[in-house]
N, C-alpha and C positions, 0 to 999 in steps of 0.2 A: 507878931511873936513877942511874948513877954520877955522880960530880962531873964528870968529863970530858963525859959525855953531857949532863948538865944545861947545861954551858957551850956545847956545840955547839948544843943546842936554842935557847938564847937567841940566840947569834950568827946561827943560821940564821933565826930569826924576824926579828931586826933586819934582816938582809940582805934576805931575801925579803919582809919585812914581811908575813908570813902566820903566823897562829896555828896551832899544832900541838897536838892533844889531849895529846901526852906532855909538852909544855912546861907545861901547866896543872897545878896542884898536885893 
């Protein structure tokens, strides 16, 4: 996951409040 991708994953999780497998370490 790239830095931008990680940031998008976090933002997406915070916005949608849904956990994503890619967001997990």
